[in-house]
N, CA, C and O atoms as a GROMACS GRO file, in nm:
protein
  560
    1UNK      N    1  -7.096 -11.797   6.853
    1UNK     CA    2  -7.091 -11.750   6.707
    1UNK      C    3  -7.175 -11.809   6.646
    1UNK      O    4  -7.181 -11.932   6.655
    2UNK      N    5  -7.262 -11.738   6.567
    2UNK     CA    6  -7.339 -11.888   6.506
    2UNK      C    7  -7.195 -11.866   6.351
    2UNK      O    8  -7.121 -11.776   6.310
    3UNK      N    9  -7.230 -12.032   6.310
    3UNK     CA   10  -7.177 -12.018   6.211
    3UNK      C   11  -7.270 -12.035   6.094
    3UNK      O   12  -7.375 -12.099   6.099
    4UNK      N   13  -7.194 -11.939   5.926
    4UNK     CA   14  -7.271 -11.965   5.830
    4UNK      C   15  -7.214 -11.998   5.691
    4UNK      O   16  -7.121 -11.941   5.633
    5UNK      N   17  -7.277 -12.085   5.656
    5UNK     CA   18  -7.242 -12.209   5.542
    5UNK      C   19  -7.199 -12.081   5.438
    5UNK      O   20  -7.243 -11.967   5.450
    6UNK      N   21  -7.102 -12.127   5.333
    6UNK     CA   22  -7.071 -12.048   5.187
    6UNK      C   23  -7.177 -12.017   5.144
    6UNK      O   24  -7.206 -11.899   5.129
    7UNK      N   25  -7.257 -12.109   5.115
    7UNK     CA   26  -7.395 -12.044   5.020
    7UNK      C   27  -7.437 -11.979   5.133
    7UNK      O   28  -7.395 -11.863   5.131
    8UNK      N   29  -7.519 -12.010   5.256
    8UNK     CA   30  -7.592 -11.888   5.289
    8UNK      C   31  -7.516 -11.716   5.293
    8UNK      O   32  -7.592 -11.619   5.293
    9UNK      N   33  -7.363 -11.698   5.296
    9UNK     CA   34  -7.300 -11.556   5.282
    9UNK      C   35  -7.272 -11.532   5.126
    9UNK      O   36  -7.252 -11.425   5.068
   10UNK      N   37  -7.278 -11.671   5.070
   10UNK     CA   38  -7.280 -11.583   4.922
   10UNK      C   39  -7.458 -11.507   4.860
   10UNK      O   40  -7.508 -11.427   4.781
   11UNK      N   41  -7.491 -11.605   4.970
   11UNK     CA   42  -7.690 -11.531   4.948
   11UNK      C   43  -7.730 -11.459   4.963
   11UNK      O   44  -7.831 -11.420   4.905
   12UNK      N   45  -7.634 -11.372   5.102
   12UNK     CA   46  -7.670 -11.258   5.166
   12UNK      C   47  -7.583 -11.124   5.104
   12UNK      O   48  -7.630 -11.010   5.092
   13UNK      N   49  -7.422 -11.175   5.064
   13UNK     CA   50  -7.402 -11.074   4.991
   13UNK      C   51  -7.468 -11.074   4.873
   13UNK      O   52  -7.537 -10.973   4.889
   14UNK      N   53  -7.491 -11.109   4.781
   14UNK     CA   54  -7.609 -11.163   4.696
   14UNK      C   55  -7.722 -11.018   4.681
   14UNK      O   56  -7.743 -10.936   4.591
   15UNK      N   57  -7.782 -11.042   4.832
   15UNK     CA   58  -7.892 -10.996   4.880
   15UNK      C   59  -7.857 -10.830   4.906
   15UNK      O   60  -7.929 -10.739   4.867
   16UNK      N   61  -7.752 -10.816   4.969
   16UNK     CA   62  -7.678 -10.704   4.993
   16UNK      C   63  -7.676 -10.637   4.873
   16UNK      O   64  -7.766 -10.560   4.842
   17UNK      N   65  -7.582 -10.659   4.804
   17UNK     CA   66  -7.562 -10.579   4.679
   17UNK      C   67  -7.656 -10.532   4.594
   17UNK      O   68  -7.636 -10.431   4.526
   18UNK      N   69  -7.788 -10.613   4.589
   18UNK     CA   70  -7.892 -10.508   4.531
   18UNK      C   71  -7.947 -10.458   4.567
   18UNK      O   72  -8.024 -10.388   4.502
   19UNK      N   73  -7.942 -10.463   4.699
   19UNK     CA   74  -8.008 -10.379   4.787
   19UNK      C   75  -7.923 -10.206   4.791
   19UNK      O   76  -7.965 -10.091   4.796
   20UNK      N   77  -7.814 -10.257   4.788
   20UNK     CA   78  -7.745 -10.097   4.792
   20UNK      C   79  -7.758 -10.055   4.680
   20UNK      O   80  -7.783  -9.934   4.683
   21UNK      N   81  -7.749 -10.114   4.536
   21UNK     CA   82  -7.751 -10.121   4.428
   21UNK      C   83  -7.920 -10.020   4.410
   21UNK      O   84  -7.943  -9.929   4.330
   22UNK      N   85  -7.972 -10.054   4.468
   22UNK     CA   86  -8.125 -10.029   4.452
   22UNK      C   87  -8.122  -9.861   4.554
   22UNK      O   88  -8.180  -9.755   4.530
   23UNK      N   89  -8.039  -9.898   4.657
   23UNK     CA   90  -8.007  -9.749   4.729
   23UNK      C   91  -7.950  -9.622   4.688
   23UNK      O   92  -7.980  -9.508   4.724
   24UNK      N   93  -7.834  -9.676   4.579
   24UNK     CA   94  -7.743  -9.607   4.573
   24UNK      C   95  -7.805  -9.509   4.439
   24UNK      O   96  -7.725  -9.437   4.379
   25UNK      N   97  -7.922  -9.512   4.406
   25UNK     CA   98  -7.983  -9.477   4.261
   25UNK      C   99  -8.093  -9.398   4.374
   25UNK      O  100  -8.104  -9.288   4.319
   26UNK      N  101  -8.146  -9.395   4.451
   26UNK     CA  102  -8.218  -9.305   4.528
   26UNK      C  103  -8.208  -9.197   4.548
   26UNK      O  104  -8.101  -9.164   4.598
   27UNK      N  105  -8.294  -9.104   4.527
   27UNK     CA  106  -8.245  -8.990   4.550
   27UNK      C  107  -8.297  -8.955   4.714
   27UNK      O  108  -8.275  -8.839   4.749
   28UNK      N  109  -8.332  -9.003   4.768
   28UNK     CA  110  -8.353  -8.977   4.880
   28UNK      C  111  -8.303  -9.006   4.958
   28UNK      O  112  -8.355  -8.975   5.065
   29UNK      N  113  -8.132  -9.108   4.968
   29UNK     CA  114  -8.037  -9.151   5.013
   29UNK      C  115  -7.883  -9.059   4.967
   29UNK      O  116  -7.763  -9.073   4.990
   30UNK      N  117  -7.983  -8.949   4.880
   30UNK     CA  118  -7.886  -8.829   4.831
   30UNK      C  119  -7.708  -8.787   4.945
   30UNK      O  120  -7.603  -8.745   4.897
   31UNK      N  121  -7.723  -8.804   5.032
   31UNK     CA  122  -7.609  -8.753   5.143
   31UNK      C  123  -7.529  -8.846   5.197
   31UNK      O  124  -7.419  -8.835   5.252
   32UNK      N  125  -7.611  -8.959   5.170
   32UNK     CA  126  -7.492  -9.090   5.221
   32UNK      C  127  -7.472  -9.209   5.125
   32UNK      O  128  -7.457  -9.330   5.147
   33UNK      N  129  -7.479  -9.111   4.970
   33UNK     CA  130  -7.448  -9.212   4.845
   33UNK      C  131  -7.292  -9.233   4.840
   33UNK      O  132  -7.256  -9.314   4.754
   34UNK      N  133  -7.214  -9.187   4.899
   34UNK     CA  134  -7.068  -9.204   4.910
   34UNK      C  135  -7.044  -9.293   5.018
   34UNK      O  136  -6.938  -9.348   4.989
   35UNK      N  137  -7.088  -9.341   5.133
   35UNK     CA  138  -7.110  -9.445   5.179
   35UNK      C  139  -7.219  -9.546   5.155
   35UNK      O  140  -7.222  -9.631   5.245
   36UNK      N  141  -7.322  -9.566   5.047
   36UNK     CA  142  -7.381  -9.661   5.065
   36UNK      C  143  -7.292  -9.723   4.891
   36UNK      O  144  -7.310  -9.844   4.873
   37UNK      N  145  -7.216  -9.657   4.788
   37UNK     CA  146  -7.165  -9.622   4.716
   37UNK      C  147  -6.977  -9.739   4.778
   37UNK      O  148  -6.916  -9.813   4.700
   38UNK      N  149  -6.944  -9.716   4.906
   38UNK     CA  150  -6.802  -9.785   4.949
   38UNK      C  151  -6.879  -9.899   5.004
   38UNK      O  152  -6.845 -10.009   4.958
   39UNK      N  153  -6.963  -9.899   5.081
   39UNK     CA  154  -7.028 -10.051   5.129
   39UNK      C  155  -7.088 -10.177   4.995
   39UNK      O  156  -7.093 -10.299   5.013
   40UNK      N  157  -7.119 -10.121   4.898
   40UNK     CA  158  -7.104 -10.167   4.782
   40UNK      C  159  -7.044 -10.228   4.702
   40UNK      O  160  -7.066 -10.337   4.649
   41UNK      N  161  -6.922 -10.118   4.686
   41UNK     CA  162  -6.776 -10.225   4.643
   41UNK      C  163  -6.760 -10.315   4.802
   41UNK      O  164  -6.752 -10.434   4.771
   42UNK      N  165  -6.754 -10.303   4.927
   42UNK     CA  166  -6.703 -10.388   4.980
   42UNK      C  167  -6.757 -10.539   4.992
   42UNK      O  168  -6.688 -10.636   5.021
   43UNK      N  169  -6.912 -10.539   4.962
   43UNK     CA  170  -7.002 -10.632   4.943
   43UNK      C  171  -6.969 -10.692   4.808
   43UNK      O  172  -6.988 -10.813   4.788
   44UNK      N  173  -6.925 -10.620   4.723
   44UNK     CA  174  -6.859 -10.683   4.611
   44UNK      C  175  -6.731 -10.714   4.573
   44UNK      O  176  -6.695 -10.763   4.466
   45UNK      N  177  -6.654 -10.677   4.680
   45UNK     CA  178  -6.526 -10.806   4.736
   45UNK      C  179  -6.541 -10.884   4.774
   45UNK      O  180  -6.473 -10.984   4.750
   46UNK      N  181  -6.638 -10.881   4.854
   46UNK     CA  182  -6.703 -11.018   4.941
   46UNK      C  183  -6.728 -11.131   4.900
   46UNK      O  184  -6.690 -11.238   4.946
   47UNK      N  185  -6.797 -11.109   4.807
   47UNK     CA  186  -6.885 -11.158   4.742
   47UNK      C  187  -6.795 -11.179   4.623
   47UNK      O  188  -6.830 -11.296   4.605
   48UNK      N  189  -6.718 -11.161   4.539
   48UNK     CA  190  -6.574 -11.198   4.459
   48UNK      C  191  -6.523 -11.337   4.554
   48UNK      O  192  -6.530 -11.456   4.525
   49UNK      N  193  -6.478 -11.281   4.657
   49UNK     CA  194  -6.419 -11.345   4.757
   49UNK      C  195  -6.447 -11.456   4.754
   49UNK      O  196  -6.369 -11.545   4.717
   50UNK      N  197  -6.598 -11.480   4.802
   50UNK     CA  198  -6.671 -11.578   4.819
   50UNK      C  199  -6.678 -11.702   4.664
   50UNK      O  200  -6.680 -11.825   4.668
   51UNK      N  201  -6.679 -11.654   4.598
   51UNK     CA  202  -6.691 -11.697   4.484
   51UNK      C  203  -6.566 -11.776   4.434
   51UNK      O  204  -6.591 -11.875   4.365
   52UNK      N  205  -6.452 -11.750   4.455
   52UNK     CA  206  -6.376 -11.757   4.394
   52UNK      C  207  -6.263 -11.885   4.403
   52UNK      O  208  -6.187 -11.901   4.498
   53UNK      N  209  -6.267 -11.964   4.294
   53UNK     CA  210  -6.210 -12.144   4.294
   53UNK      C  211  -6.055 -12.096   4.295
   53UNK      O  212  -6.006 -11.988   4.259
   54UNK      N  213  -6.012 -12.178   4.332
   54UNK     CA  214  -5.838 -12.222   4.323
   54UNK      C  215  -5.804 -12.263   4.204
   54UNK      O  216  -5.847 -12.369   4.160
   55UNK      N  217  -5.717 -12.180   4.133
   55UNK     CA  218  -5.640 -12.167   3.981
   55UNK      C  219  -5.562 -12.327   4.013
   55UNK      O  220  -5.590 -12.431   3.953
   56UNK      N  221  -5.464 -12.314   4.119
   56UNK     CA  222  -5.416 -12.463   4.148
   56UNK      C  223  -5.426 -12.467   4.284
   56UNK      O  224  -5.484 -12.393   4.363
   57UNK      N  225  -5.315 -12.639   4.310
   57UNK     CA  226  -5.303 -12.633   4.492
   57UNK      C  227  -5.150 -12.631   4.482
   57UNK      O  228  -5.081 -12.660   4.384
   58UNK      N  229  -5.098 -12.578   4.649
   58UNK     CA  230  -4.986 -12.635   4.662
   58UNK      C  231  -4.976 -12.726   4.695
   58UNK      O  232  -5.082 -12.754   4.749
   59UNK      N  233  -4.871 -12.855   4.704
   59UNK     CA  234  -4.838 -12.939   4.775
   59UNK      C  235  -4.729 -12.958   4.847
   59UNK      O  236  -4.651 -12.868   4.814
   60UNK      N  237  -4.664 -13.048   4.953
   60UNK     CA  238  -4.489 -13.082   4.946
   60UNK      C  239  -4.470 -13.031   4.847
   60UNK      O  240  -4.541 -12.984   4.757
   61UNK      N  241  -4.281 -13.050   4.882
   61UNK     CA  242  -4.213 -13.060   4.792
   61UNK      C  243  -4.180 -12.908   4.691
   61UNK      O  244  -4.086 -12.908   4.613
   62UNK      N  245  -4.232 -12.838   4.700
   62UNK     CA  246  -4.225 -12.724   4.608
   62UNK      C  247  -4.343 -12.828   4.461
   62UNK      O  248  -4.307 -12.823   4.343
   63UNK      N  249  -4.408 -12.867   4.482
   63UNK     CA  250  -4.477 -12.919   4.393
   63UNK      C  251  -4.615 -12.852   4.354
   63UNK      O  252  -4.657 -12.784   4.448
   64UNK      N  253  -4.699 -12.852   4.240
   64UNK     CA  254  -4.833 -12.737   4.230
   64UNK      C  255  -4.909 -12.838   4.150
   64UNK      O  256  -4.843 -12.888   4.059
   65UNK      N  257  -5.067 -12.889   4.166
   65UNK     CA  258  -5.144 -12.939   4.104
   65UNK      C  259  -5.233 -12.800   4.029
   65UNK      O  260  -5.253 -12.679   4.034
   66UNK      N  261  -5.265 -12.925   3.961
   66UNK     CA  262  -5.393 -12.731   3.845
   66UNK      C  263  -5.442 -12.861   3.848
   66UNK      O  264  -5.337 -12.918   3.817
   67UNK      N  265  -5.515 -12.942   3.860
   67UNK     CA  266  -5.621 -12.937   3.846
   67UNK      C  267  -5.722 -13.041   3.996
   67UNK      O  268  -5.650 -13.067   4.092
   68UNK      N  269  -5.841 -13.079   4.002
   68UNK     CA  270  -5.899 -13.105   4.107
   68UNK      C  271  -5.894 -13.279   4.123
   68UNK      O  272  -5.894 -13.320   4.239
   69UNK      N  273  -5.891 -13.357   4.039
   69UNK     CA  274  -5.833 -13.494   4.040
   69UNK      C  275  -5.706 -13.567   4.040
   69UNK      O  276  -5.677 -13.682   4.074
   70UNK      N  277  -5.620 -13.447   3.980
   70UNK     CA  278  -5.482 -13.461   4.084
   70UNK      C  279  -5.477 -13.476   4.262
   70UNK      O  280  -5.424 -13.554   4.342
   71UNK      N  281  -5.556 -13.366   4.271
   71UNK     CA  282  -5.546 -13.282   4.410
   71UNK      C  283  -5.621 -13.406   4.480
   71UNK      O  284  -5.567 -13.425   4.589
   72UNK      N  285  -5.717 -13.488   4.460
   72UNK     CA  286  -5.788 -13.575   4.541
   72UNK      C  287  -5.678 -13.717   4.536
   72UNK      O  288  -5.640 -13.788   4.630
   73UNK      N  289  -5.654 -13.721   4.434
   73UNK     CA  290  -5.540 -13.828   4.402
   73UNK      C  291  -5.450 -13.845   4.524
   73UNK      O  292  -5.449 -13.929   4.614
   74UNK      N  293  -5.356 -13.712   4.492
   74UNK     CA  294  -5.263 -13.671   4.577
   74UNK      C  295  -5.280 -13.694   4.716
   74UNK      O  296  -5.214 -13.767   4.790
   75UNK      N  297  -5.420 -13.594   4.751
   75UNK     CA  298  -5.507 -13.625   4.910
   75UNK      C  299  -5.469 -13.764   4.969
   75UNK      O  300  -5.395 -13.800   5.061
   76UNK      N  301  -5.537 -13.817   4.892
   76UNK     CA  302  -5.530 -13.989   4.932
   76UNK      C  303  -5.381 -14.038   4.955
   76UNK      O  304  -5.368 -14.094   5.064
   77UNK      N  305  -5.285 -14.031   4.890
   77UNK     CA  306  -5.185 -14.084   4.952
   77UNK      C  307  -5.097 -13.986   5.050
   77UNK      O  308  -5.002 -14.045   5.102
   78UNK      N  309  -5.111 -13.847   5.086
   78UNK     CA  310  -5.009 -13.787   5.092
   78UNK      C  311  -5.131 -13.744   5.238
   78UNK      O  312  -5.254 -13.738   5.244
   79UNK      N  313  -4.976 -13.711   5.379
   79UNK     CA  314  -5.042 -13.693   5.488
   79UNK      C  315  -5.031 -13.550   5.489
   79UNK      O  316  -5.037 -13.510   5.606
   80UNK      N  317  -5.012 -13.410   5.363
   80UNK     CA  318  -5.014 -13.331   5.402
   80UNK      C  319  -5.067 -13.260   5.285
   80UNK      O  320  -4.997 -13.244   5.185
   81UNK      N  321  -5.200 -13.211   5.294
   81UNK     CA  322  -5.302 -13.141   5.272
   81UNK      C  323  -5.267 -13.062   5.173
   81UNK      O  324  -5.171 -12.995   5.212
   82UNK      N  325  -5.307 -13.025   5.029
   82UNK     CA  326  -5.289 -12.944   4.934
   82UNK      C  327  -5.334 -12.833   4.984
   82UNK      O  328  -5.415 -12.846   5.076
   83UNK      N  329  -5.291 -12.673   4.933
   83UNK     CA  330  -5.329 -12.582   4.975
   83UNK      C  331  -5.374 -12.534   4.872
   83UNK      O  332  -5.305 -12.549   4.771
   84UNK      N  333  -5.480 -12.472   4.862
   84UNK     CA  334  -5.543 -12.361   4.777
   84UNK      C  335  -5.511 -12.232   4.666
   84UNK      O  336  -5.536 -12.126   4.723
   85UNK      N  337  -5.473 -12.213   4.550
   85UNK     CA  338  -5.363 -12.137   4.576
   85UNK      C  339  -5.500 -12.014   4.467
   85UNK      O  340  -5.529 -12.059   4.356
   86UNK      N  341  -5.569 -11.874   4.509
   86UNK     CA  342  -5.614 -11.827   4.413
   86UNK      C  343  -5.568 -11.764   4.354
   86UNK      O  344  -5.452 -11.749   4.394
   87UNK      N  345  -5.603 -11.671   4.217
   87UNK     CA  346  -5.590 -11.631   4.152
   87UNK      C  347  -5.606 -11.447   4.229
   87UNK      O  348  -5.694 -11.400   4.301
   88UNK      N  349  -5.485 -11.386   4.177
   88UNK     CA  350  -5.580 -11.194   4.268
   88UNK      C  351  -5.594 -11.143   4.181
   88UNK      O  352  -5.535 -11.140   4.073
   89UNK      N  353  -5.671 -11.101   4.217
   89UNK     CA  354  -5.730 -10.979   4.116
   89UNK      C  355  -5.668 -10.872   4.035
   89UNK      O  356  -5.586 -10.811   4.103
   90UNK      N  357  -5.681 -10.820   3.893
   90UNK     CA  358  -5.596 -10.707   3.860
   90UNK      C  359  -5.607 -10.589   3.949
   90UNK      O  360  -5.697 -10.558   4.028
   91UNK      N  361  -5.491 -10.529   3.917
   91UNK     CA  362  -5.536 -10.369   4.002
   91UNK      C  363  -5.582 -10.288   3.886
   91UNK      O  364  -5.530 -10.300   3.775
   92UNK      N  365  -5.681 -10.204   3.911
   92UNK     CA  366  -5.725 -10.160   3.884
   92UNK      C  367  -5.657 -10.020   3.829
   92UNK      O  368  -5.570  -9.986   3.908
   93UNK      N  369  -5.665  -9.960   3.754
   93UNK     CA  370  -5.642  -9.842   3.677
   93UNK      C  371  -5.705  -9.772   3.694
   93UNK      O  372  -5.698  -9.727   3.579
   94UNK      N  373  -5.791  -9.693   3.752
   94UNK     CA  374  -5.924  -9.620   3.751
   94UNK      C  375  -5.946  -9.419   3.755
   94UNK      O  376  -6.021  -9.325   3.728
   95UNK      N  377  -5.772  -9.473   3.831
   95UNK     CA  378  -5.748  -9.333   3.885
   95UNK      C  379  -5.682  -9.246   3.770
   95UNK      O  380  -5.567  -9.268   3.732
   96UNK      N  381  -5.747  -9.164   3.727
   96UNK     CA  382  -5.705  -9.068   3.643
   96UNK      C  383  -5.570  -8.968   3.615
   96UNK      O  384  -5.501  -8.919   3.525
   97UNK      N  385  -5.585  -8.976   3.753
   97UNK     CA  386  -5.422  -8.854   3.826
   97UNK      C  387  -5.349  -8.966   3.781
   97UNK      O  388  -5.323  -8.948   3.662
   98UNK      N  389  -5.283  -9.124   3.840
   98UNK     CA  390  -5.210  -9.223   3.753
   98UNK      C  391  -5.201  -9.253   3.687
   98UNK      O  392  -5.136  -9.357   3.677
   99UNK      N  393  -5.258  -9.190   3.572
   99UNK     CA  394  -5.282  -9.235   3.421
   99UNK      C  395  -5.256  -9.168   3.313
   99UNK      O  396  -5.231  -9.201   3.197
  100UNK      N  397  -5.271  -9.004   3.405
  100UNK     CA  398  -5.207  -8.872   3.286
  100UNK      C  399  -5.080  -8.873   3.376
  100UNK      O  400  -4.973  -8.835   3.327
  101UNK      N  401  -5.088  -8.917   3.516
  101UNK     CA  402  -4.893  -8.882   3.528
  101UNK      C  403  -4.805  -8.993   3.449
  101UNK      O  404  -4.682  -8.986   3.459
  102UNK      N  405  -4.847  -9.067   3.392
  102UNK     CA  406  -4.755  -9.200   3.326
  102UNK      C  407  -4.742  -9.152   3.174
  102UNK      O  408  -4.642  -9.150   3.104
  103UNK      N  409  -4.929  -9.099   3.131
  103UNK     CA  410  -4.897  -9.015   2.987
  103UNK      C  411  -4.758  -8.879   3.032
  103UNK      O  412  -4.636  -8.894   3.023
  104UNK      N  413  -4.817  -8.783   3.068
  104UNK     CA  414  -4.687  -8.682   3.125
  104UNK      C  415  -4.536  -8.755   3.106
  104UNK      O  416  -4.457  -8.718   3.019
  105UNK      N  417  -4.508  -8.869   3.203
  105UNK     CA  418  -4.413  -8.929   3.186
  105UNK      C  419  -4.307  -8.980   3.079
  105UNK      O  420  -4.185  -8.971   3.071
  106UNK      N  421  -4.414  -9.043   2.990
  106UNK     CA  422  -4.407  -9.104   2.853
  106UNK      C  423  -4.385  -8.963   2.762
  106UNK      O  424  -4.310  -8.989   2.668
  107UNK      N  425  -4.421  -8.847   2.762
  107UNK     CA  426  -4.419  -8.782   2.682
  107UNK      C  427  -4.311  -8.714   2.722
  107UNK      O  428  -4.264  -8.664   2.619
  108UNK      N  429  -4.240  -8.682   2.819
  108UNK     CA  430  -4.091  -8.667   2.890
  108UNK      C  431  -4.015  -8.730   2.799
  108UNK      O  432  -3.952  -8.665   2.715
  109UNK      N  433  -4.011  -8.892   2.807
  109UNK     CA  434  -3.917  -8.932   2.770
  109UNK      C  435  -3.929  -8.977   2.568
  109UNK      O  436  -3.854  -9.058   2.512
  110UNK      N  437  -4.024  -8.910   2.510
  110UNK     CA  438  -4.066  -8.900   2.385
  110UNK      C  439  -3.983  -8.824   2.325
  110UNK      O  440  -3.919  -8.855   2.225
  111UNK      N  441  -3.978  -8.699   2.395
  111UNK     CA  442  -3.951  -8.544   2.374
  111UNK      C  443  -3.772  -8.606   2.413
  111UNK      O  444  -3.693  -8.618   2.319
  112UNK      N  445  -3.746  -8.625   2.496
  112UNK     CA  446  -3.556  -8.635   2.489
  112UNK      C  447  -3.514  -8.750   2.407
  112UNK      O  448  -3.393  -8.748   2.384
  113UNK      N  449  -3.600  -8.884   2.336
  113UNK     CA  450  -3.538  -8.977   2.290
  113UNK      C  451  -3.520  -8.902   2.105
  113UNK      O  452  -3.419  -8.899   2.034
  114UNK      N  453  -3.680  -8.842   2.070
  114UNK     CA  454  -3.717  -8.781   1.926
  114UNK      C  455  -3.762  -8.663   1.921
  114UNK      O  456  -3.879  -8.637   1.893
  115UNK      N  457  -3.671  -8.574   1.950
  115UNK     CA  458  -3.722  -8.423   1.994
  115UNK      C  459  -3.808  -8.362   1.868
  115UNK      O  460  -3.827  -8.241   1.877
  116UNK      N  461  -3.852  -8.412   1.775
  116UNK     CA  462  -3.907  -8.406   1.662
  116UNK      C  463  -4.022  -8.479   1.638
  116UNK      O  464  -4.096  -8.479   1.540
  117UNK      N  465  -4.028  -8.543   1.746
  117UNK     CA  466  -4.144  -8.646   1.736
  117UNK      C  467  -4.225  -8.522   1.769
  117UNK      O  468  -4.202  -8.426   1.842
  118UNK      N  469  -4.361  -8.565   1.667
  118UNK     CA  470  -4.515  -8.468   1.688
  118UNK      C  471  -4.589  -8.526   1.818
  118UNK      O  472  -4.613  -8.452   1.914
  119UNK      N  473  -4.630  -8.693   1.815
  119UNK     CA  474  -4.656  -8.728   1.881
  119UNK      C  475  -4.685  -8.691   2.088
  119UNK      O  476  -4.792  -8.720   2.143
  120UNK      N  477  -4.548  -8.617   2.176
  120UNK     CA  478  -4.563  -8.550   2.265
  120UNK      C  479  -4.658  -8.496   2.282
  120UNK      O  480  -4.743  -8.526   2.366
  121UNK      N  481  -4.663  -8.413   2.208
  121UNK     CA  482  -4.762  -8.268   2.168
  121UNK      C  483  -4.913  -8.304   2.117
  121UNK      O  484  -5.014  -8.233   2.126
  122UNK      N  485  -4.900  -8.438   2.059
  122UNK     CA  486  -5.057  -8.500   2.065
  122UNK      C  487  -5.104  -8.530   2.173
  122UNK      O  488  -5.217  -8.488   2.201
  123UNK      N  489  -5.032  -8.608   2.262
  123UNK     CA  490  -5.042  -8.615   2.366
  123UNK      C  491  -5.101  -8.602   2.459
  123UNK      O  492  -5.181  -8.672   2.520
  124UNK      N  493  -5.023  -8.426   2.481
  124UNK     CA  494  -5.022  -8.345   2.590
  124UNK      C  495  -5.143  -8.246   2.557
  124UNK      O  496  -5.188  -8.173   2.645
  125UNK      N  497  -5.220  -8.246   2.359
  125UNK     CA  498  -5.286  -8.188   2.384
  125UNK      C  499  -5.474  -8.283   2.428
  125UNK      O  500  -5.573  -8.238   2.485
  126UNK      N  501  -5.455  -8.371   2.390
  126UNK     CA  502  -5.598  -8.498   2.393
  126UNK      C  503  -5.566  -8.430   2.545
  126UNK      O  504  -5.632  -8.332   2.581
  127UNK      N  505  -5.470  -8.483   2.624
  127UNK     CA  506  -5.514  -8.439   2.801
  127UNK      C  507  -5.520  -8.300   2.862
  127UNK      O  508  -5.539  -8.289   2.983
  128UNK      N  509  -5.500  -8.169   2.768
  128UNK     CA  510  -5.571  -8.026   2.887
  128UNK      C  511  -5.701  -8.069   2.761
  128UNK      O  512  -5.778  -8.152   2.809
  129UNK      N  513  -5.726  -8.041   2.660
  129UNK     CA  514  -5.870  -8.097   2.594
  129UNK      C  515  -5.961  -8.178   2.634
  129UNK      O  516  -6.074  -8.172   2.585
  130UNK      N  517  -5.926  -8.272   2.735
  130UNK     CA  518  -6.014  -8.356   2.827
  130UNK      C  519  -6.016  -8.266   2.982
  130UNK      O  520  -6.075  -8.294   3.087
  131UNK      N  521  -5.948  -8.175   2.954
  131UNK     CA  522  -5.940  -8.154   3.141
  131UNK      C  523  -5.876  -8.224   3.243
  131UNK      O  524  -5.894  -8.222   3.365
  132UNK      N  525  -5.770  -8.309   3.148
  132UNK     CA  526  -5.691  -8.386   3.286
  132UNK      C  527  -5.564  -8.303   3.304
  132UNK      O  528  -5.482  -8.361   3.376
  133UNK      N  529  -5.517  -8.159   3.250
  133UNK     CA  530  -5.404  -8.148   3.325
  133UNK      C  531  -5.453  -7.985   3.251
  133UNK      O  532  -5.522  -7.964   3.151
  134UNK      N  533  -5.394  -7.899   3.332
  134UNK     CA  534  -5.380  -7.716   3.313
  134UNK      C  535  -5.313  -7.660   3.232
  134UNK      O  536  -5.208  -7.722   3.223
  135UNK      N  537  -5.313  -7.552   3.148
  135UNK     CA  538  -5.255  -7.547   3.003
  135UNK      C  539  -5.090  -7.473   3.093
  135UNK      O  540  -5.006  -7.433   3.012
  136UNK      N  541  -5.051  -7.459   3.243
  136UNK     CA  542  -4.926  -7.499   3.270
  136UNK      C  543  -4.898  -7.612   3.263
  136UNK      O  544  -4.776  -7.627   3.273
  137UNK      N  545  -4.932  -7.668   3.255
  137UNK     CA  546  -4.892  -7.853   3.294
  137UNK      C  547  -4.821  -7.843   3.128
  137UNK      O  548  -4.721  -7.914   3.133
  138UNK      N  549  -4.828  -7.809   3.048
  138UNK     CA  550  -4.853  -7.775   2.910
  138UNK      C  551  -4.712  -7.734   2.825
  138UNK      O  552  -4.641  -7.771   2.732
  139UNK      N  553  -4.728  -7.621   2.940
  139UNK     CA  554  -4.569  -7.540   2.926
  139UNK      C  555  -4.474  -7.629   2.933
  139UNK      O  556  -4.392  -7.649   2.843
  140UNK      N  557  -4.480  -7.700   3.059
  140UNK     CA  558  -4.371  -7.773   3.119
  140UNK      C  559  -4.260  -7.805   3.028
  140UNK      O  560  -4.162  -7.867   3.069
   0.00000   0.00000   0.00000
């Protein structure tokens, strides 16, 4: 199997992202748009992981180093090589259903805590006006 350098993979991922962004905008590919957008999301994730830099390095004896100079100095005098630690991507809150459910739970708790508060009704009104819940949900 052929081995690729990190730089080659980054360049290829960048080209793939550009190609898929272009393809997603074309009307010819309308029937495969979902698959193209999924492939595009995967390519972006791959690119982000390839370009990620360590935020710290784990060493022996529960020791963590936070800069590259310390890592280089430690590596010269230790039999154990420091292991890079990467930051995790923040979880996305793009799912409207999850956010709507959280708002509904907050409304419920607010009504219990302060029955005379108008904020719960305002929040439910907002969700209904924006089509995030039905009238039945408001009445519950």
